[in-house]
C-alpha positions in Angstrom: -113.7 88.9 -93.1 -116.7 89.2 -95.3 -119.6 86.6 -95.3 -119.3 84.2 -98.3 -122.7 84.1 -99.8 -123.5 81.5 -102.4 -126.5 80.4 -104.4 -126.7 76.7 -105.0 -128.6 75.3 -108.0 -129.3 71.6 -108.4 -130.3 70.5 -112.0 -131.5 67.1 -113.1 -128.8 65.4 -115.2 -131.2 62.9 -116.7 -132.9 65.7 -118.6 -129.9 65.7 -120.9 -128.8 62.1 -120.7 -132.1 60.1 -120.7 -134.8 62.5 -121.8 -132.6 64.2 -124.4 -133.6 67.7 -123.7 -131.6 70.4 -125.6 -128.7 71.8 -123.4 -130.2 75.4 -123.8 -133.5 74.2 -122.5 -131.8 72.7 -119.4 -129.9 75.9 -118.8 -133.1 77.9 -119.1 -134.6 75.8 -116.2 -131.8 76.9 -113.9 -132.2 80.5 -114.9 -136.0 80.3 -114.3 -135.4 78.9 -110.8 -132.8 81.3 -109.8 -135.0 84.3 -110.9 -138.0 82.9 -109.2 -136.3 82.3 -105.8 -134.5 85.7 -105.9 -137.8 87.4 -106.5 -139.5 85.5 -103.7 -136.7 86.3 -101.3 -136.0 89.8 -102.5 -136.4 91.3 -99.0 -134.1 88.7 -97.4 -130.9 90.1 -95.9 -128.7 87.6 -97.5 -130.4 88.1 -101.0 -129.8 91.8 -100.7 -126.2 91.3 -99.8 -125.7 88.9 -102.7 -127.2 91.4 -105.2 -125.1 94.3 -103.9 -122.1 93.2 -106.0 -123.6 91.8 -109.2 -120.1 91.3 -110.8 -119.1 88.9 -108.0 -122.2 86.7 -107.5 -121.2 83.1 -106.6 -123.4 80.3 -107.9 -122.6 76.6 -107.7 -124.5 74.3 -110.2 -124.7 70.8 -109.1 -126.4 67.7 -110.7 -129.1 65.4 -109.4 -129.3 62.0 -111.0 -133.1 62.1 -111.6 -136.5 63.2 -110.6 -136.5 61.1 -107.4 -133.2 62.5 -106.1 -134.4 66.1 -106.8 -137.7 65.5 -104.9 -135.8 64.0 -102.0 -133.6 67.0 -101.8 -136.6 69.3 -101.9 -138.1 67.3 -98.9 -134.8 67.6 -97.0 -134.6 71.4 -97.6 -138.2 71.9 -96.7 -137.7 69.9 -93.3 -134.8 72.1 -92.6 -136.4 75.4 -93.5 -134.1 76.1 -96.3 -135.8 78.4 -98.7 -135.8 77.2 -102.2 -137.7 76.9 -105.5 -138.4 73.8 -107.2 -138.8 74.7 -110.9 -141.5 72.6 -112.7 -141.5 72.9 -116.4 -144.9 73.1 -118.1 -146.8 71.7 -119.8 -144.7 68.6 -119.1 -145.1 69.1 -115.4 -141.5 67.9 -114.7 -139.6 69.1 -111.7 -136.4 70.1 -113.4 -134.2 71.9 -110.9 -134.0 73.5 -107.4 -132.5 76.9 -106.7 -131.8 77.9 -103.1 -132.0 81.5 -102.1 -128.6 83.0 -101.6 -127.2 81.8 -98.3 -123.9 81.9 -96.3 -122.1 78.9 -97.6 -121.6 77.3 -94.3 -125.4 77.5 -93.5 -126.4 75.2 -96.4 -123.4 73.3 -97.8 -124.3 70.3 -95.7 -127.5 69.8 -97.6 -125.9 69.7 -101.1 -122.4 68.3 -100.4 -123.3 64.8 -101.8 -124.1 66.3 -105.3 -121.4 66.6 -107.9 -120.8 69.7 -110.1 -123.0 69.7 -113.1 -121.2 68.7 -116.3 
């Protein structure tokens, strides 16, 4: 049985609903965070495995209600040594999303299970 490696991305939903950011701009935030954490962790064993089969990468995009929820998640991840990147858009200086490095699903699902799928 192969190891199921997944990359979780958590995006602030209020960027669309409250702050009225264009949908494409919100998607770009997630893309920036994914590329950044993948580059930061390029020598990591799980990242290498994740990138070996580009046509079958598995990402799960979740939503955080607001900045506070996103910041609290970042603290939880840091406390538990879960490698991640908080993407902060400039010049607004807004933390917009978090991308975890690719991990075995069972290693990190507990930290993100309370978040709903982004829609």
